[in-house]
Every structure is written in C-alpha cells, then in structure tokens.
N, C-alpha and C positions, 0 to 999 in steps of 0.2 A: 078685182079678183076675176079670174077667167077659169072656167071649168069645162071639161069635155069628157065624154064617155065613149070608149071604143069597144065595139062588140067583137067577140071571137069568131071563129076559132083562132088560136095562137099556136105558133110553132114552139117546140120545146128543144132545149139544147142549143139555142141560139142566143147571141147577145142582141139586145134591143137598143136601138138608137132613137132618142127623142129629138127630133129636129124642129126648129122654130126660128122665126125672124123677129128681131126687136128693133124698133125705131126709138132712139133715145131723144127725148124732147127737153132734156135738162140743160141748163147752162154748164159751162166747163167746170165750175167749182162743185157741182153736185153729181155724185156718182150714184145711180140707181142701184137698188138691191132687191132681188126677186127671190122668193122662196117657192120651189116647185115640189109638189107631192104627187107621187105615182102610187096608186092603190090597186092591187090585184083583187078582184071580186069573184065569188063563186056564183052558182046559178041562182041563189037567193039574194044576191048583192051584199053578202057579208064579206067583210075584209079578210083576206087570207094573209096578206103581208103588204108592207108599204116600203117605199124607198123615197128618200128626200134628196133634194139638190138645192144648193145655194148658187145663185147666178149674180155676178156683179159685172155688168157690161162695161167696157172701156169708155173713156171719155168720148164725147161727141166731137168728131172731126169735121164731118159733113152731115147735111140733112139727108139721111138715107137709112134704109133697113140694113141690118147686119145679121148674118147667119150665125146660129149657135146650135150646138148639140150636146146632149148628155147621154152617156152610156148607162143603161140600167140593166139589172139582172133579169134573166129570163123568168117568165111567169110560172107559178106552180102548175102542175098538170091539170088541176081542177078549175083553173081560171076560165071564166066565161066572159068577163068584162074587165076593162081597165079604165079607171077614173084618173084623170089628170087635173090638177088644180095648180094655178099660178097665183100667188099672192104677192102684191107689190108692197114692200116694207118701206121703201124710201124712193122718192123721185117720181117722175112722170114718164111713162113709156107706152108704146103700142106693141102688142104681140100679134103676129099673124102666121099663117101657114104652118100650123102645128101638125106634125106627123110622127107616127111611131113605126119604125121599120125594123124587121128582123134580119140579122146577118149571121150566116153560119160561122162557127168558131172552129178553127183547126180543120183537120181532114181525117 
C-alpha cells in the first residue's frame, strides 16, 4: 500500500489528473490489479467526498516504467488536503512519480 497527502489550496472548476508511473514486475501470465482511492479532506481532515479508480496495467513487454493517469472530479470548495491511497490487490509493482495536476475545462 502507498499513501500520500497533498496540501491545498486547490483550484475549483478544473478537472484534476492523477499522474503516476508503474513498473510491472510480474511474469506475462499475471496481470496486476491496483485500487486507488482519492479522498478530499476539510481543515480538520474529515472526509468530504471520495473517488475510486481501478487500474489494471497491461502485460509486461519490457522492464521499464509505464505512465498512467486517472481523471478525477474537482475537489469541493472546502477541501484543504487530498489523500491518495494505492492498494495492490494482485501482483507485484512499483509506483513512482505520483502527481496531481489541475487542468482548466472549457473556456
């Protein structure tokens, strides 16, 4: 399990992209399965809302890190922190370079 907390302030009215890289250490016949949870927290670290994502990296072709991203909804206006948790359900992987980036939607 990997967890990370990101402190605000956060932009509102934006789509958020959760970027990360995964190194798949499994043999070809094993497909890893990762469950990610993104929790938006208020100033007292109480959960405002959560978003889940299921990640199933493709089979290993070469020994290298592969880039992934998940689009998550914008945080509520009262969000002060965002907690990210990655839980490995099946397989063996390494996760690195975890980033959350806001991108403007529309014009």
